[in-house]
C-alpha positions as CSV (number, residue, x, y, z in Angstrom):
1,M,-31.9,-18.6,-102.5
2,S,-29.9,-15.9,-104.2
3,V,-27.4,-13.7,-102.2
4,V,-28.0,-10.7,-104.3
5,P,-30.9,-9.2,-102.3
6,I,-28.7,-9.6,-99.2
7,L,-25.7,-7.9,-100.9
8,A,-27.9,-5.2,-102.1
9,A,-29.4,-4.5,-98.6
10,L,-26.0,-4.5,-97.0
11,G,-24.6,-2.1,-99.7
12,D,-26.3,0.8,-97.8
13,E,-24.0,2.2,-94.9
14,C,-26.9,2.8,-92.6
15,R,-28.3,-0.7,-93.1
16,L,-24.8,-2.1,-92.5
17,Q,-24.4,-0.2,-89.3
18,I,-27.8,-1.6,-88.1
19,V,-26.6,-5.2,-88.9
20,T,-23.4,-4.5,-87.0
21,K,-25.4,-3.2,-84.0
22,L,-27.6,-6.2,-84.0
23,C,-24.6,-8.5,-84.4
24,N,-22.6,-6.9,-81.6
25,A,-25.5,-6.2,-79.0
26,G,-28.1,-8.7,-79.9
27,P,-31.8,-8.2,-80.3
28,Q,-33.0,-4.6,-79.9
29,S,-35.9,-2.2,-80.2
30,I,-36.1,0.6,-82.9
31,S,-35.4,3.1,-80.1
32,R,-32.2,1.5,-79.1
33,L,-31.1,1.0,-82.8
34,A,-31.8,4.8,-83.4
35,D,-29.8,5.9,-80.2
36,G,-26.6,7.6,-81.4
37,A,-27.5,7.2,-85.0
38,R,-27.5,10.2,-87.3
39,I,-30.7,9.3,-88.7
40,S,-34.4,9.4,-87.4
41,R,-36.4,6.5,-85.8
42,Q,-38.5,6.6,-88.9
43,A,-35.5,6.2,-91.2
44,V,-34.2,3.3,-89.0
45,T,-37.6,1.7,-89.4
46,K,-37.4,2.1,-93.2
47,H,-33.9,0.5,-93.2
48,L,-35.1,-2.4,-90.9
49,H,-37.9,-3.1,-93.4
50,A,-35.5,-3.3,-96.3
51,L,-33.3,-5.7,-94.3
52,H,-36.4,-7.7,-93.4
53,K,-37.4,-8.0,-97.0
54,A,-33.8,-9.4,-97.8
55,G,-34.3,-11.9,-95.0
56,L,-31.7,-10.4,-92.8
57,V,-33.8,-9.5,-89.7
58,Q,-36.8,-10.5,-88.1
59,S,-39.0,-8.7,-85.5
60,R,-41.2,-9.9,-82.6
61,R,-43.6,-7.9,-80.6
62,R,-42.8,-7.3,-76.9
63,G,-45.6,-5.1,-75.4
64,R,-45.8,-1.9,-77.5
65,E,-42.2,-2.4,-79.1
66,H,-40.9,-4.5,-81.8
67,I,-37.7,-6.2,-81.1
68,W,-35.3,-6.8,-84.0
69,N,-32.9,-9.6,-84.3
70,L,-30.4,-10.7,-86.9
71,E,-31.2,-13.7,-89.1
72,T,-27.7,-15.3,-89.0
73,S,-28.4,-18.0,-91.5
74,R,-28.7,-15.4,-94.2
75,I,-25.3,-13.9,-93.1
76,D,-23.8,-17.4,-93.2
77,E,-25.1,-17.7,-96.7
78,V,-23.3,-14.6,-97.8
79,R,-20.1,-15.8,-95.9
80,R,-20.1,-19.0,-97.8
81,Y,-20.7,-17.2,-101.2
82,L,-17.9,-14.8,-100.5
83,E,-15.6,-17.8,-99.5
84,K,-16.3,-19.6,-102.8
85,I,-15.5,-16.4,-104.7
86,S,-12.2,-16.1,-102.7
87,L,-11.2,-19.6,-103.5
88,Q,-11.8,-18.9,-107.2
89,W,-9.7,-15.8,-107.1
90,D,-7.0,-17.7,-105.3
91,D,-7.0,-20.3,-108.0
92,A,-7.0,-17.8,-110.8
93,L,-4.1,-15.8,-109.2
94,A,-2.1,-19.1,-108.8
95,R,-2.7,-19.9,-112.4
96,L,-1.5,-16.3,-113.4
97,R,1.5,-16.7,-111.2
98,S,2.4,-20.0,-112.8
99,V,2.2,-18.5,-116.4
100,V,4.1,-15.4,-115.4
101,E,6.8,-17.5,-113.6
102,D,7.2,-19.9,-116.6
């Protein structure tokens, strides 16, 4: 599966903050995710749906609330992709250094 939708979803500051909250505090309701945020609960819901579409979060119903949790396998997918790019850059920089030093 492509990492493009994940990176696009994480490109929004509000969505990145939601992912960070879920990562740090574990599964949470929309109310808890909206606490302390500078956006409304409706905006948090909209961002959660965008994250869900990218496969980054899941929800389950607990009573009248939806509890959202991070889908860590998708985060791992991005991490592996970024590590691959990092290794390619390291290799390219090493080749450049070799050419410059010779």
